[in-house]
Backbone bond lengths (Angstrom), bond angles and torsions (degrees), N, CA, C in turn:
res aa  C-N    CA-C-N  psi(-1)  N-CA   C-N-CA  omega(-1)  CA-C   N-CA-C  phi
1 M - - - 1.462 - - 1.525 111.19 -
2 L 1.317 116.44 -40.97 1.461 119.84 179.84 1.518 111.13 -63.50
3 A 1.330 116.83 -44.05 1.462 120.41 178.87 1.526 110.66 -60.51
4 N 1.328 116.18 -42.37 1.462 120.03 178.13 1.523 111.08 -64.38
5 D 1.331 116.42 -40.78 1.454 120.27 -178.13 1.526 111.18 -64.54
6 V 1.332 116.08 -45.24 1.464 120.26 179.29 1.522 110.71 -63.15
7 A 1.351 116.42 -35.69 1.467 121.50 -178.63 1.521 112.58 -86.83
8 H 1.340 117.13 3.11 1.469 122.44 -179.55 1.524 111.93 61.07
9 V 1.338 115.96 36.11 1.462 122.40 176.07 1.527 108.22 -98.27
10 P 1.338 118.77 128.42 1.472 120.19 -178.36 1.529 112.15 -60.48
11 Y 1.325 115.78 144.23 1.458 121.77 176.60 1.528 108.03 -154.80
12 S 1.317 116.65 166.07 1.460 121.64 -177.17 1.525 110.16 -121.66
13 K 1.317 116.40 116.19 1.461 120.37 176.24 1.522 111.19 -64.83
14 S 1.324 116.13 -40.55 1.467 119.69 -177.64 1.516 111.59 -64.94
15 E 1.341 117.02 -39.60 1.465 119.50 178.37 1.525 110.57 -66.47
16 H 1.327 116.19 -40.30 1.460 119.86 177.77 1.525 110.23 -62.99
17 N 1.328 116.06 -43.16 1.458 120.45 179.94 1.529 110.93 -62.00
18 Q 1.335 116.50 -41.23 1.463 120.16 179.64 1.521 110.80 -63.14
19 R 1.316 117.02 -41.68 1.470 120.40 178.90 1.521 110.56 -63.50
20 M 1.344 116.21 -39.18 1.455 119.82 178.86 1.529 111.19 -66.70
21 Q 1.334 117.26 -39.56 1.462 120.17 177.14 1.525 110.62 -58.39
22 E 1.324 116.19 -44.14 1.458 120.54 -179.23 1.524 111.64 -67.64
23 K 1.326 116.41 -31.43 1.463 120.55 -175.13 1.515 112.32 -82.09
24 I 1.334 118.23 -40.52 1.468 119.86 -172.77 1.527 113.66 -115.48
25 G 1.332 117.15 -6.40 1.449 119.86 175.59 1.508 115.46 71.37
26 R 1.329 117.58 29.12 1.467 121.43 177.41 1.526 109.76 -107.37
27 S 1.326 116.42 163.15 1.466 121.03 -177.97 1.528 111.06 -76.10
28 R 1.330 114.60 163.89 1.465 120.18 178.61 1.527 110.42 -59.79
29 K 1.345 117.72 -46.44 1.467 120.63 -178.06 1.521 111.38 -65.11
30 S 1.337 117.24 -37.65 1.462 120.61 179.15 1.522 110.66 -63.05
31 I 1.325 116.65 -41.84 1.466 121.03 179.82 1.531 110.26 -68.47
32 E 1.321 117.16 -40.74 1.459 120.15 177.85 1.529 110.87 -61.42
33 F 1.335 116.51 -42.77 1.457 119.45 -179.55 1.523 111.35 -65.98
34 K 1.335 116.98 -37.16 1.470 119.47 177.93 1.526 110.22 -64.85
35 H 1.327 116.85 -37.01 1.464 119.55 175.92 1.524 110.70 -64.96
36 Q 1.332 117.06 -34.52 1.467 120.01 175.46 1.524 110.74 -66.83
37 N 1.340 116.81 -36.92 1.464 120.50 174.14 1.518 110.71 -61.66
38 I 1.332 116.69 -42.17 1.464 120.61 178.83 1.523 110.19 -63.31
39 S 1.335 117.39 -38.81 1.471 120.58 175.99 1.525 110.68 -59.10
40 A 1.339 116.40 -41.10 1.465 120.24 179.27 1.523 110.87 -65.30
41 V 1.334 117.02 -39.71 1.468 121.03 177.20 1.525 110.00 -62.69
42 L 1.323 116.74 -46.42 1.467 120.71 179.80 1.531 110.69 -62.38
43 K 1.315 117.02 -35.42 1.466 120.54 176.52 1.520 110.04 -62.27
44 G 1.333 116.13 -44.86 1.459 119.63 178.10 1.509 112.79 -64.20
45 L 1.324 116.54 -31.21 1.469 121.69 179.48 1.523 112.55 -84.17
46 G 1.326 117.05 5.05 1.463 120.02 179.18 1.504 112.70 68.71
47 E 1.338 116.57 32.93 1.455 121.77 -179.84 1.519 110.85 -117.59
48 D 1.316 114.78 168.03 1.450 122.06 177.25 1.526 109.55 -76.62
49 W 1.333 116.52 161.35 1.461 120.18 175.38 1.526 109.32 -140.24
50 I 1.327 115.79 171.94 1.460 121.35 -174.44 1.531 110.38 -77.23
51 P 1.320 118.20 124.38 1.464 120.01 175.58 1.528 110.18 -59.48
52 G 1.307 115.96 141.83 1.453 119.70 -178.90 1.509 112.87 97.54
53 Y 1.332 116.62 -23.24 1.455 120.99 173.24 1.520 107.51 -102.68
54 K 1.329 116.02 80.24 1.457 121.36 -177.09 1.525 110.29 -61.23
55 P 1.343 118.30 131.06 1.471 120.49 -178.53 1.519 113.03 -51.66
56 A 1.346 115.74 127.58 1.467 122.62 176.98 1.523 108.08 -119.06
57 F 1.310 116.81 124.69 1.460 121.51 -172.78 1.532 111.90 -95.89
58 H 1.332 116.48 -168.71 1.458 124.01 -175.99 1.529 110.92 66.67
59 F 1.308 116.73 53.12 1.457 123.57 177.25 1.528 108.53 -114.35
60 Q 1.319 116.48 166.73 1.457 121.11 179.01 1.525 110.23 -83.05
61 M 1.332 115.72 149.79 1.459 120.43 -178.98 1.527 112.40 -66.44
62 T 1.337 117.36 -16.69 1.468 118.86 176.41 1.520 111.08 -61.84
63 L 1.343 116.91 -30.51 1.462 119.74 176.80 1.527 110.10 -67.93
64 V 1.327 116.43 -39.26 1.470 120.31 176.97 1.522 110.03 -60.80
65 D 1.326 116.00 -45.67 1.470 120.51 179.25 1.529 110.90 -58.97
66 A 1.337 116.70 -39.10 1.461 120.38 -179.45 1.526 111.19 -65.68
67 V 1.330 116.65 -42.33 1.468 120.26 178.84 1.530 110.39 -66.07
68 V 1.326 116.34 -41.08 1.466 120.29 179.25 1.521 110.78 -64.13
69 R 1.334 117.24 -38.13 1.470 120.03 176.94 1.524 110.76 -62.78
70 W 1.335 115.86 -39.63 1.463 118.66 178.27 1.533 110.47 -63.30
71 L 1.333 116.36 -43.74 1.465 119.99 178.85 1.529 111.07 -62.39
72 A 1.336 116.75 -37.61 1.468 120.63 178.78 1.517 111.13 -65.86
73 R 1.337 116.98 -35.71 1.468 120.76 179.56 1.520 112.13 -79.32
74 N 1.326 116.45 -13.95 1.468 121.00 -178.08 1.529 110.29 -128.40
75 P 1.332 116.98 65.01 1.469 119.74 -176.72 1.523 113.16 -61.17
76 S 1.322 116.98 -21.66 1.467 119.80 -179.59 1.526 111.42 -64.83
77 W 1.364 116.91 -23.33 1.467 118.87 179.91 1.521 110.62 -66.65
78 L 1.328 117.07 -47.84 1.456 120.33 179.25 1.527 111.87 -70.37
79 A 1.339 116.61 -28.16 1.463 120.77 -177.13 1.521 112.58 -94.28
80 R 1.334 117.02 9.28 1.464 119.62 -176.69 1.521 110.99 -62.36
81 N 1.311 115.78 150.08 1.458 120.73 178.71 1.520 109.31 -77.90
82 P 1.320 118.79 123.18 1.466 120.40 178.05 1.514 110.42 -60.78
83 S 1.319 116.17 144.98 1.468 120.74 -176.83 1.517 112.10 -101.79
84 T 1.340 117.34 16.30 1.458 120.26 -173.69 1.528 113.10 -93.82
85 R 1.316 118.20 -8.63 1.454 119.96 -176.15 1.521 110.65 -76.45
86 P 1.328 119.08 142.24 1.452 120.91 178.20 1.518 110.42 -66.81
87 E 1.331 116.64 136.25 1.455 120.95 -177.18 1.516 112.54 -82.32
88 S 1.322 117.51 -18.64 1.459 119.70 -173.25 1.517 113.38 -106.86
89 G 1.328 117.85 15.38 1.455 119.83 176.59 1.517 113.04 101.77
90 L 1.321 114.97 175.38 1.453 121.23 -174.04 1.515 113.56 -66.77
91 S 1.342 117.44 -24.09 1.447 119.47 -176.62 1.525 112.19 -62.52
92 E 1.336 117.38 -23.75 1.450 121.09 -179.05 1.526 112.13 -103.99
93 A 1.315 117.43 8.47 1.453 120.55 179.66 1.525 109.74 -66.30
94 S 1.307 115.97 146.27 1.454 120.38 -179.33 1.525 110.09 -110.95
95 L 1.321 114.80 165.78 1.451 119.94 179.07 1.525 110.67 -72.34
96 I 1.315 115.69 144.36 1.455 122.39 175.55 1.527 107.68 -89.15
97 W 1.330 116.24 141.78 1.463 119.67 174.86 1.519 108.45 -68.82
98 V 1.317 117.23 121.01 1.462 122.86 179.77 1.518 108.43 -116.40
99 G 1.332 115.72 117.35 1.454 120.94 -178.07 1.511 112.00 -118.54
100 P 1.314 116.87 -171.43 1.464 120.62 179.67 1.523 111.52 -72.06
101 P 1.310 118.35 150.89 1.465 121.10 178.04 1.520 111.27 -73.80
102 P 1.327 117.21 162.40 1.470 120.25 176.37 1.525 110.88 -61.38
103 T 1.317 115.86 145.52 1.460 121.68 177.51 1.529 108.96 -136.61
104 H 1.319 116.11 173.61 1.460 120.23 176.47 1.524 111.25 -63.45
105 S 1.319 116.41 -31.91 1.466 120.01 -174.87 1.523 113.24 -71.87
106 N 1.348 117.68 -23.69 1.468 118.92 -178.12 1.530 112.85 -114.97
107 Q 1.331 117.12 20.43 1.452 118.84 -179.60 1.527 111.25 -80.71
108 P 1.347 117.58 156.58 1.468 121.33 179.23 1.522 110.78 -67.00
109 P 1.346 117.55 173.89 1.466 120.89 176.56 1.526 110.91 -55.74
110 P 1.328 118.38 146.57 1.472 122.15 -174.55 1.519 114.61 -53.71
111 Q 1.340 118.65 -44.00 1.460 120.45 -177.99 1.527 111.49 -65.13
112 E 1.327 115.44 -40.80 1.467 119.84 178.01 1.522 110.50 -64.57
113 L 1.321 116.64 -44.52 1.458 121.20 -179.30 1.523 111.02 -63.01
114 E 1.330 116.95 -42.96 1.454 120.87 -178.58 1.520 111.50 -65.32
115 Q 1.336 118.03 -41.70 1.458 119.63 179.42 1.522 110.98 -66.77
116 T 1.321 117.09 -38.07 1.462 121.10 177.71 1.518 111.03 -62.94
117 F 1.331 116.73 -46.92 1.460 120.28 -178.60 1.530 111.84 -71.03
118 K 1.324 117.06 -29.43 1.461 120.33 176.87 1.526 110.22 -61.57
119 I 1.328 116.42 -42.54 1.469 120.79 177.04 1.522 110.27 -64.81
120 A 1.331 116.37 -45.77 1.466 120.69 -178.26 1.519 111.68 -60.56
121 R 1.346 116.49 -39.84 1.464 120.44 -179.84 1.531 111.04 -70.24
122 K 1.320 116.22 -44.81 1.462 120.05 -176.48 1.517 111.75 -61.15
123 F 1.319 117.06 -39.61 1.462 120.51 -176.12 1.528 112.52 -105.00
124 D 1.326 116.87 11.35 1.471 123.74 174.01 1.524 111.67 47.04
125 V 1.320 115.04 58.72 1.458 121.77 -178.10 1.528 111.44 -60.21
126 A 1.335 117.15 -37.07 1.467 120.34 -179.66 1.520 111.22 -61.21
127 A 1.330 116.74 -43.00 1.472 120.48 179.54 1.520 110.98 -68.33
128 R 1.334 116.72 -36.73 1.461 119.61 179.01 1.524 111.22 -62.46
129 D 1.330 117.37 -46.17 1.464 120.41 177.90 1.525 111.12 -62.40
130 E 1.335 116.50 -38.44 1.463 120.76 -179.32 1.528 111.04 -65.35
131 R 1.330 117.12 -35.66 1.470 120.72 179.47 1.522 112.58 -76.83
132 N 1.309 117.39 -19.76 1.466 121.34 -176.72 1.523 109.31 -78.64
133 R 1.312 114.77 86.41 1.468 119.50 -175.03 1.519 112.50 -65.97
134 T 1.349 117.38 -31.42 1.459 119.75 176.92 1.520 110.75 -60.64
135 L 1.342 115.62 -45.48 1.456 121.06 178.50 1.522 110.88 -65.17
136 G 1.332 116.66 -46.26 1.456 120.24 -177.75 1.517 112.80 -62.86
137 R 1.315 115.66 -43.29 1.470 119.61 -178.76 1.525 110.75 -66.61
138 A 1.343 116.38 -41.79 1.458 119.86 179.06 1.524 110.89 -63.24
139 G 1.338 116.58 -38.45 1.454 120.00 177.98 1.519 112.03 -64.35
140 E 1.321 116.33 -43.13 1.466 120.05 178.30 1.526 110.93 -61.66
141 E 1.324 116.11 -42.43 1.466 119.99 -179.97 1.528 111.03 -64.50
142 C 1.329 115.76 -37.78 1.458 120.47 177.87 1.526 110.97 -64.02
143 V 1.328 117.06 -42.96 1.471 120.92 179.45 1.526 110.50 -69.44
144 L 1.315 117.04 -34.90 1.469 120.27 175.54 1.524 110.09 -58.14
145 G 1.344 115.89 -45.46 1.455 119.84 177.21 1.514 112.73 -64.10
146 H 1.318 115.96 -37.62 1.468 120.93 177.62 1.526 111.04 -61.27
147 E 1.327 116.65 -44.08 1.467 120.11 -179.64 1.522 111.35 -64.83
148 H 1.322 116.79 -41.80 1.478 120.34 175.62 1.524 110.06 -58.11
149 A 1.344 116.06 -49.60 1.460 120.58 -177.11 1.519 111.51 -63.62
150 M 1.339 117.07 -40.58 1.457 121.30 -179.13 1.527 111.18 -61.37
151 L 1.328 116.12 -45.15 1.461 120.11 -179.05 1.528 112.21 -71.38
152 K 1.329 116.69 -39.27 1.470 119.86 178.28 1.529 110.82 -64.65
153 N 1.328 116.54 -42.20 1.466 120.11 179.06 1.522 111.90 -62.57
154 A 1.342 115.97 -27.00 1.466 120.76 179.30 1.529 112.04 -88.56
155 G 1.330 116.37 4.87 1.461 120.28 -179.75 1.507 114.53 78.30
156 R 1.350 117.03 18.29 1.461 120.67 -179.56 1.528 110.59 -107.60
157 D 1.328 116.24 59.88 1.470 120.92 176.09 1.523 111.09 -59.42
158 D 1.341 115.97 -29.91 1.462 119.60 -179.96 1.526 111.13 -63.08
159 L 1.333 116.45 -38.56 1.457 120.45 179.02 1.523 111.42 -80.49
160 A 1.317 117.41 -36.26 1.463 121.09 -179.92 1.522 110.98 -57.60
161 G 1.314 116.49 -36.09 1.460 120.47 -179.74 1.510 113.60 -72.00
162 K 1.327 117.48 -11.76 1.463 121.42 -178.44 1.536 112.93 -103.23
163 V 1.328 117.07 -2.83 1.465 119.98 178.71 1.523 109.34 -65.51
164 R 1.340 116.29 133.53 1.472 120.09 -175.45 1.517 111.09 -125.01
165 W 1.310 114.89 141.75 1.459 122.81 173.95 1.525 106.55 -93.37
166 V 1.311 116.91 81.78 1.461 121.20 -170.38 1.526 112.18 -69.01
167 A 1.331 118.30 -30.45 1.462 120.41 178.40 1.518 111.06 -64.60
168 E 1.330 116.84 -31.82 1.467 121.44 177.78 1.520 111.12 -80.56
169 E 1.327 117.47 -36.55 1.459 122.01 -175.43 1.527 112.86 -82.47
170 E 1.340 115.79 -37.18 1.466 119.35 -171.64 1.521 114.25 -123.73
171 G 1.331 118.18 -4.22 1.453 120.46 -178.78 1.516 112.06 99.23
172 D 1.333 115.69 -177.74 1.462 121.53 -171.46 1.528 114.83 -93.37
173 G 1.305 119.19 7.60 1.462 120.29 -170.95 1.505 116.67 -86.50
174 L 1.329 119.08 0.08 1.460 120.36 -174.38 1.522 113.61 -84.67
175 G 1.329 117.48 -14.63 1.453 120.15 -178.59 1.510 114.02 90.53
176 Y 1.320 116.98 5.01 1.463 123.16 174.57 1.525 107.69 -158.89
177 D 1.341 116.07 161.17 1.467 121.25 -173.25 1.520 113.64 -103.16
178 I 1.320 116.59 -33.37 1.461 120.99 -173.82 1.525 109.28 -132.47
179 A 1.326 115.77 133.06 1.465 121.70 174.77 1.516 107.86 -103.22
180 S 1.311 116.23 109.66 1.458 121.72 -177.02 1.521 109.60 -125.90
181 F 1.335 115.84 -160.55 1.462 120.94 -177.67 1.527 109.82 -144.75
182 T 1.303 115.52 152.90 1.462 119.72 167.30 1.528 107.17 -78.38
183 I 1.320 116.22 169.36 1.461 119.75 -177.56 1.529 111.92 -61.82
184 D 1.346 116.59 -30.00 1.469 119.02 179.39 1.524 113.10 -89.18
185 G 1.349 116.80 8.74 1.461 120.63 170.71 1.512 116.53 96.05
186 R 1.330 118.17 1.80 1.453 119.32 178.35 1.524 111.29 -76.13
187 P 1.333 118.59 145.75 1.473 120.80 179.67 1.527 111.68 -59.14
188 R 1.303 115.17 144.04 1.461 122.63 179.62 1.530 107.39 -134.79
189 L 1.324 116.57 105.22 1.460 122.35 -176.46 1.523 108.63 -99.87
190 I 1.327 117.24 115.92 1.462 121.83 -168.31 1.520 111.41 -113.02
191 E 1.304 115.85 121.06 1.468 122.11 170.25 1.521 107.29 -98.93
192 V 1.333 117.06 120.06 1.468 122.49 -174.76 1.527 109.93 -98.12
193 K 1.323 116.73 130.69 1.459 123.22 173.68 1.528 107.46 -125.22
194 T 1.332 116.26 121.16 1.462 121.14 -170.83 1.519 111.87 -118.67
195 T 1.328 115.66 140.32 1.457 121.25 174.47 1.519 109.57 -145.21
196 N 1.329 116.54 151.80 1.459 121.15 170.66 1.526 110.77 -83.84
197 G 1.322 116.23 -8.76 1.450 121.49 -175.85 1.514 113.41 -83.63
198 W 1.350 114.21 -165.18 1.453 120.18 -177.62 1.515 110.68 -81.84
199 E 1.341 115.69 178.24 1.465 119.75 -170.12 1.519 114.00 -69.01
200 R 1.329 118.54 -20.31 1.456 121.23 -179.68 1.532 112.89 -97.44
201 T 1.310 118.66 10.57 1.463 121.13 176.60 1.529 108.94 -60.60
202 P 1.330 119.05 127.64 1.473 120.77 179.79 1.530 111.71 -61.47
203 F 1.314 116.46 154.62 1.465 120.90 177.05 1.523 109.10 -139.18
204 Q 1.324 114.86 159.79 1.464 120.53 177.26 1.515 110.64 -95.82
205 I 1.320 115.41 148.86 1.454 121.71 173.89 1.520 107.79 -141.12
206 T 1.327 116.66 137.84 1.455 120.21 -174.27 1.527 111.47 -86.97
207 R 1.330 114.19 163.06 1.471 119.25 176.21 1.529 110.39 -60.23
208 N 1.333 116.80 -39.03 1.456 120.38 179.98 1.526 111.24 -63.49
209 E 1.333 116.74 -42.12 1.464 120.18 178.77 1.524 110.91 -63.30
210 L 1.323 116.57 -40.11 1.469 120.17 177.44 1.523 111.60 -65.62
211 T 1.329 115.89 -37.80 1.466 120.18 179.59 1.519 110.66 -64.82
212 V 1.336 115.98 -46.26 1.471 119.83 179.13 1.521 110.31 -64.27
213 A 1.331 116.65 -39.74 1.466 120.31 177.79 1.523 110.73 -58.87
214 D 1.325 116.89 -40.79 1.461 120.87 -178.92 1.525 111.69 -72.44
215 Q 1.340 116.20 -38.21 1.462 119.95 -177.18 1.533 112.38 -75.07
216 R 1.321 116.38 -29.23 1.467 120.07 -175.87 1.528 110.05 -124.85
217 R 1.300 114.69 53.77 1.465 122.05 -172.35 1.521 113.65 -58.01
218 T 1.317 117.81 -36.67 1.459 120.17 -175.88 1.519 112.57 -78.34
219 E 1.350 117.60 -10.49 1.460 121.12 -175.93 1.527 112.81 -113.64
220 W 1.332 116.81 -30.86 1.469 122.07 -170.15 1.529 111.26 -85.05
221 C 1.336 116.74 143.46 1.454 120.51 171.35 1.524 109.57 -148.78
222 L 1.316 115.96 152.14 1.459 121.96 175.00 1.524 107.29 -100.32
223 F 1.323 115.95 123.11 1.461 122.78 -179.14 1.524 107.09 -103.24
224 R 1.332 116.67 101.36 1.462 121.63 -178.08 1.517 109.79 -88.94
225 L 1.320 116.14 111.70 1.464 123.61 -177.57 1.521 108.29 -101.91
226 W 1.330 117.64 120.64 1.461 121.37 -177.25 1.536 110.57 -130.57
227 N 1.347 115.35 169.14 1.467 121.10 -175.33 1.528 110.35 56.16
228 F 1.333 116.29 35.72 1.457 120.89 -167.24 1.522 113.63 -67.15
229 S 1.335 118.09 -36.21 1.460 119.46 -174.68 1.520 112.73 -72.44
230 R 1.330 117.37 -13.67 1.464 120.19 178.73 1.527 110.94 -110.81
231 Q 1.315 115.75 -85.73 1.467 121.23 -179.87 1.520 108.04 -127.65
232 P 1.325 117.26 96.69 1.468 120.22 -173.46 1.524 113.13 -54.10
233 K 1.317 113.68 134.44 1.457 121.90 173.98 1.522 107.13 -129.48
234 A 1.313 116.68 165.23 1.465 118.05 -175.03 1.520 111.39 -154.70
235 F 1.317 113.98 163.78 1.455 122.13 165.72 1.518 106.98 -144.08
236 E 1.322 116.45 162.36 1.458 121.03 -178.66 1.530 109.97 -118.05
237 L 1.332 114.96 142.28 1.459 121.87 175.21 1.519 108.53 -119.83
238 Y 1.328 116.12 140.14 1.461 121.18 -178.21 1.532 109.39 -120.88
239 P 1.329 116.48 150.74 1.466 120.01 179.47 1.526 110.99 -60.87
240 P 1.346 115.00 148.72 1.475 128.01 -0.91 1.529 111.14 -78.86
241 L 1.337 116.87 133.20 1.453 121.03 -174.71 1.523 112.57 -66.06
242 D 1.336 117.16 -29.16 1.464 118.25 -178.55 1.524 112.37 -70.39
243 A 1.323 117.08 -2.45 1.457 120.13 172.16 1.531 110.89 -82.08
244 H 1.335 115.84 -14.38 1.469 120.99 -176.57 1.525 112.96 -114.79
245 V 1.330 116.88 -34.53 1.463 121.52 -174.68 1.518 110.15 -133.56
246 S 1.321 115.13 160.30 1.462 120.97 174.60 1.519 108.44 -89.59
247 L 1.317 117.34 119.84 1.460 122.50 -178.46 1.521 109.24 -96.26
248 T 1.327 115.85 119.70 1.458 121.58 -177.26 1.512 109.88 -117.29
249 A 1.337 117.86 124.41 1.466 121.86 176.18 1.526 108.73 -73.13
250 I 1.338 117.26 122.47 1.463 120.01 -177.34 1.520 112.44 -111.46
251 T 1.324 118.12 -15.62 1.457 121.04 175.70 1.526 108.95 -140.53
252 F 1.330 115.97 155.44 1.458 121.67 176.59 1.510 108.67 -132.59
253 Q 1.314 117.28 147.82 1.459 122.06 175.59 1.518 108.15 -92.15
254 A 1.331 115.81 128.04 1.468 121.49 179.92 1.525 109.62 -101.13
255 S 1.345 116.67 125.24 1.462 122.01 179.42 1.522 108.96 -126.38
256 F 1.333 115.55 149.48 1.456 120.39 177.74 1.528 109.83 -83.02
257 Y 1.332 116.09 145.14 1.455 120.48 -179.98 1.525 109.83 -68.95
């Protein structure tokens, strides 16, 4: 059902539920609630879920293991090509909805948040998204189109023509992915982090990216793109990043004296 929903293929929840009742002998409400549990697991895994099955928490970790096993047996799901990119080039790219970043004041209930993050930590969702080059590249291309559209809409065609996808042209070592401009012409260095999950899905950031963010504070920003497989939304974070997120060292380089 989720695959059909993402692909905009019609399907029937009620027919699926009826088939499940016949197969496993459970009630309609029991099956619906289990689907809500699965939505909560997918949320913790930084994945999309079926609309209408609102995530319901307080489930056993065995359900998480079952969903992860399915993802392992179906690697094409995580590696699927996002369908959000414009087919006719950057000239038809549209603006991405950019809202406020997550804060303490708008976070979910503590128990729900803790269970979600427990799943994300156990299965290293941030590292998985970082390794998914198809997702990362598509996100960068989407933001590139957004920057073009933003500048063109502001009447700055001169600046729009100078926006560069530096990660594609020069590689990932610069500490940012896109070199753009503000409407008044100031440099705008954008590091893009993309997920199909919700806005609080953890992400990875490298030491080099943090260094560039610190050295070029007035120019650098992190563009967090979320809900990417459906309707991309975003928020921006500006240095110092530790004012917005908790930065945790997960690896260390070992050198001989």
